[in-house]
N, C-alpha and C positions, 0 to 999 in steps of 0.2 A: 139369396140375392137381395141386395138392398138398393134403394134409390140412389144413395150417394155413390155406389159403385158404378151405376149406369151413368151418372153425371161425370165421374172420373173418366170412364171409357170415352164418352162423347168429347170431353175436353182434350184428351190425349190425341184423338183423331183430328180434331179441329186444329190443334197446334202442330200436329205431325212430329211431336217431340216431347219426351217425358219431362225434360228440364223446364221448358216453357210452360207446359201444362201444370207442373207443380207450383211454379211461381204464380200462375193465374189463380190457382186454387188455394194458395197460401198453405201449401203442404211441403213436407220434406220429400225429395224425390224417392228415397228408398221406401217410404211409407206408401206413396202413390203406386209404385211398382208392385209392392206386396198386395195391395188391394186389387189391382188388375189381375194378378196371378191367382188370387183367391177366387175371383169371379170366374176365371177360366177353368179352375179346378172344379168348381161347383157345376159348371155347364159341361165339363168333360171335353172341351174343344179349345184350341188356340184361337183367340180373337184378333190378335195383332201380330204383324210380321215386323220383327225388330231387327232384321238382318241388314237392311240398307241404311243409307245416311238419314233417311226419315222414317218415321213409324207410320205404317199404313195398315188398314184392316185386311185380314184374310177374307176369303170368299164368304166364309161363315160369319166372320166379324162384320162384314158389310151388311149382311142380312139382319144380324142382331142389332146393328146400329140404328137401322130404320125404326125398329120397335122401341129401342131405348129413347130415341128422340121423341117418339110419340108418347111414351110413358111420362117423360119429364114435362112435356107440354101439357098433358092432361093434369098432372099434379099442380102445375102453375095455375091452370084454369080453375081447379078446385079451390086453391088458396084465394084467387081473385074473387071468385063467387062468394066465398064466406066473408071476405073483407067488404064487398059491396053491400051485402045484407047488413053487416055491422056498421056501415057508414065509415069504414076506415080504409084509407089508401096507403099502400106500402109499395116498395119497389124502387125503380130507378127510371128516370126519363132523360133521354139524350136529345138535346136541342142544338141545331145548327143555325148560324147567323152569318150573313155576309158582312164584310168590313164596312163600318160606317153606317150600318142600318139603324142602330139604336140611337134615337135622338128624342127630342121633346115630344114630337108627334107620334113616333113609334117607340113608346117607352116600354121596351121589352123587359128591362130590368125591374120595373115596377110590377109587371105581371108576374114575373118569376118570384119576386119577393112576397107578393100577396099569396101566391100558390104555396110557397114554403110555409108561410104563417098558418095557412089553413090545413096543410098536410105535412107536418114536420117529419113524418116517417118516410117520406119520398125523397130520395136523393136526386139531384139535378146536375147533369153535366152540360156545359156550354162550350161549343166548338165554333171558332171563327175560321172561315175558309172561302174559297171561290164557289160560285153557284154550281159549276160543273162537277167539282169534287164532292160537294155535299149531295147532289142528286145521285151520284154513284154510291155514296155511303148509305143513302136512303135505300137504294136497291139492294145493298148487301146487309140490310137490317142493322147497320151500325148507328143510325139515327132514327128517332121516332118522329120528329117534326123539324122542319127547317124553314127559314126565311131566306128566299133566294131571289135573284134577278132572273127573269125569263128571257131566253135568247131569241124566242120566236120559232125555234125548232119544235117539231112534233114531240109531245110528251108521251111517256110510257102510259098505256091505258090503265095500269095499276096504281097510278099516282093521282091523288086528289089535289086540286089546285084552287086556291082562294086568293084572288088578286086583291091586295090591300092598298096599293098605291100605284098611280100611273102618272107619268110626267113626260114632257117633251124632252128630246135629246137635241142639244144645241151645240154650236161652235162658239168657242170663247177666244177672243183676241185681246191684245193690249188695249187699255182704255182709250189711248189716243190714236189707234189704228183707224185710218179713213180710206184704206185701199179697198175695203169691202163695204157694201151697203148693209141693210138690215136683214137681207136674205142671201143665201148662197145655195145653188143647186148642188146636190150631193156629188155629181160628177166632177165639179170644180175642185173638190177636196183632193183629188188624185194628184194635183199639181203642187201640193203643200206638204211640208213636214208636219206630222200630227202627233199629238200627245194624248194617250189613251189609257184606260184601265187595262189590266193584264188580260191575256187570253184566259178563258174559263169563266169570266164574269158575264152577267146577263147583258149589260150595256154593250160590252165589246162584241158579244155574239150577235146582237141586233145590228150593230154597225157593220160588222164583217159580212153578214148575210146580205145586207142591203148593197154593200159595195160589190160583192160577187154578182148580184143580180144586175148591177149597172155595168159589169164587165171590167172591173179593175180591182187590183189589190192595194189597199191603203199603205202609204209610206209612214209607218209608225216609228218615229224617232225616239220618243220617250214613253216609258210606261211607269205607272205608280199605282199602288193599291188603294190610295185614299184620294177621292175627288178634290179635296182642298189643295193637295200637292199639285195636281194637274193644273189647277187654276193659278197657283203661284208660278209654275213654269211658263204658262201662257202669258202671265203679266210681265214676265221678264223678256218676252219676245222670242222664246225658243221654239215656237210653233203654234199651231192652232189646236186647242184642246177640244176634245169631243166629250161633253159632260151632260149630266142631267140639267134641266132648266133651272135658272136662277131668278129670284126676284130682283128688281132694280137695286134694292138696298144691298143684297148679297153681292151682286156684281160690282157695285161701287166699293164695297168693303175689301174685295179681293183685287181690285185694280184692273178689272177686265170689262170688256163689252161683249155681250152675247149677240150672236147672229143666228137667225132661224134657218135651219137646214130644210130645203124643199126638194121636191121631185126625186124621191118622195119625202114627206115628213116622217121623222122617226120618233117612236115612242118607247120609253122604258117602263117596264112593269115589275113591281115587287110583289111577291106572292108567298103565302104559306103553302107548303107542300107536305104531304104525308102519304103513306101507303094505304090503299083501299083494298088490296087483294089479299091481305092477311090480317088476322085479328090483332088489334092493339090492346095493350094492357089497360086496365081501368085508369091508372094514373096518367098515362099518355093521352087517353081520351079526354079526361077532365082538363088537362093543361091545354090541349088543342082547342077545346071549346072556349076556354078563357081567353086564349090568344086571338081567336077569331072574333070574339065579341070586342075585346079591347082594341084591336087594330082595325076595326070597322066592318069586317066581313064582306066588303065590296070595294071596288076601285074608288080611290079618292083622287080627285083632280087637283093637283097642286104642283107648282114649280118647286123642285127639291134637288139638292145636290147629293143625295144619299141613296140613289137607286142603282147600286153597283151591279 
């Protein structure tokens, strides 16, 4: 029995298909099938049921699979331990990022570049998606760390959270709009067509939870993934945009005027998140530490249009 055969077995079960497993392992399918059959002959038992449309483990295979995963995890920890003592990081780190989060203040690209320079043996994958989908990916161990917008919903107890940016959520109207003052109660927004970030983003989650608590469902007429586009639509008079706070200079540049939302005031928070209920690889630990230091490690108070 060889470790690679155990890895092959685990991959076939995870993919539920020999063809997909072979592609993931960069092997020819006949070779993969031959290795699994050799493992079954050595153990004297059939481990996989190949009779259906998908490949599933037999009862014995399921029992073996648990030990196979443990053996592979132990092997990875041995490698990580040796690398740590040698001062060498290897492996792969998967990072998630919400749209528009990387800017001059949150210079994620610079952190990743510095990390790559220091640890060239570590591969880095960067995914851009909504906060909701990235939190789900974190739960499925498909991401190691992510920069997300918090919705205000309770977080899984197994997720670590480090808020790095906090900003007011405001309403934006055309620069020459004088039908509204400097403040607008949240309940009054139910009478207007609104321009918002898509469902699944942190800011949209905060807004919808607040509207539900106030007893109404917002009339979202336009959605866009990037806050600048929301502001452009508002500047054209297509509705009231619900966006992170802007400086006066930013508002002027976009041709809008911002109005403070009250009763209640809404806040958007951008945070680094990671799993705390399972061990992370050394590379992921080091990158997380660098991101926490670079992005401040605590909430920053600033009006910003990038807390999606």
